[in-house]
C-alpha positions as CSV (number, residue, x, y, z in Angstrom):
1,M,-5.4,18.0,61.0
2,S,-7.1,20.8,63.1
3,T,-10.7,21.5,62.8
4,T,-10.3,25.3,64.1
5,P,-10.4,27.6,61.1
6,R,-7.4,29.8,60.8
7,E,-7.7,33.4,60.1
8,P,-5.7,35.0,57.2
9,L,-2.7,36.7,58.4
10,L,-3.6,39.8,56.7
11,S,-7.4,41.0,56.0
12,D,-8.2,43.0,53.2
13,E,-8.3,46.1,55.2
14,D,-4.6,45.2,56.4
15,V,-3.5,44.9,52.8
16,Q,-5.1,48.1,51.8
17,H,-3.6,49.9,54.9
18,I,-0.1,48.6,53.9
19,A,-0.6,49.9,50.2
20,L,-2.0,53.2,51.4
21,G,0.8,53.5,54.1
22,Y,3.3,54.0,51.3
23,Y,1.1,56.3,49.2
24,T,-1.8,58.4,50.1
25,K,-5.2,58.5,48.2
26,E,-4.4,61.9,47.0
27,Q,-1.0,60.7,45.5
28,V,-2.6,57.8,43.9
29,R,-4.9,60.2,42.2
30,K,-2.1,62.4,40.8
31,Y,-0.2,59.6,39.3
32,H,0.6,60.6,35.8
33,S,1.9,57.4,34.4
34,A,1.2,53.6,34.9
35,K,4.7,52.9,36.0
36,E,4.3,55.1,39.1
37,L,1.2,53.1,40.1
38,Y,2.8,49.9,39.3
39,N,5.6,50.8,41.6
40,A,3.2,51.7,44.4
41,S,1.3,48.4,43.9
42,Y,5.0,46.6,43.9
43,V,5.9,47.9,47.2
44,A,2.8,47.1,48.8
45,I,2.4,43.4,47.5
46,H,6.1,42.8,48.6
47,K,5.3,44.1,52.1
48,A,2.4,41.7,52.3
49,R,4.5,38.8,51.0
50,D,7.2,39.6,53.5
51,I,4.7,39.1,56.3
52,Y,3.3,35.9,55.0
53,E,6.9,34.6,54.3
54,A,7.9,35.2,57.9
55,A,5.0,33.3,59.2
56,R,5.9,30.3,56.7
57,A,9.3,30.4,58.1
58,K,8.1,30.2,61.8
59,D,5.8,27.3,60.7
60,A,8.7,25.4,59.0
61,E,10.6,25.8,62.2
62,L,7.9,24.5,64.5
63,I,7.4,21.5,62.0
64,Q,11.1,20.7,62.1
65,M,11.2,20.7,66.1
66,A,8.1,18.1,65.9
67,V,9.7,16.1,63.3
68,D,13.0,15.9,65.5
69,L,10.8,15.4,68.6
70,A,8.9,12.3,67.1
71,S,12.1,11.0,65.6
72,N,13.7,10.9,68.8
73,T,10.7,9.5,70.5
74,K,10.5,6.8,67.9
75,K,14.1,5.8,68.6
76,W,13.5,5.3,72.3
77,Q,10.5,3.4,71.7
78,D,11.6,1.2,68.9
79,G,9.8,-2.2,68.9
80,Y,6.9,-0.8,71.1
81,G,4.5,0.0,68.3
82,C,4.9,3.6,67.3
83,D,2.2,3.9,64.9
84,A,1.3,7.8,65.7
85,E,5.2,8.6,65.3
86,D,5.5,6.5,61.9
87,Q,2.4,8.2,60.5
88,F,3.6,11.7,61.7
89,L,7.1,11.1,60.3
90,S,5.7,9.7,56.8
91,A,3.7,12.7,56.4
92,A,6.2,14.9,57.2
93,A,8.7,13.2,55.0
94,A,6.1,13.5,52.0
95,A,6.1,17.3,52.7
96,G,10.0,17.6,52.8
97,F,10.7,17.3,56.3
98,K,13.3,14.9,57.6
99,P,14.7,14.6,61.0
100,S,17.9,16.8,61.4
101,G,21.0,15.2,61.1
102,E,19.9,12.6,58.4
């Protein structure tokens, strides 16, 4: 596990900018119904979610590449003590990742 802290993908200011990118403060002040305010929030929340989901998809691709590489390395080194690969593949399997083709 990395000891380097990861910054959030979006800061509070980024999320607020996304929300206000769709609606100005003046428009928000003029809302006459809760439904209009809900719609504005809905758009902003889904935009932020899409950014996080894109990052998760990239992470999953990288993890799958590492699983495939470790699996191939283990096949080449079978019988030569592949403890690191075994530990990695076990942890990946517990998280739902298996070598491609299995």
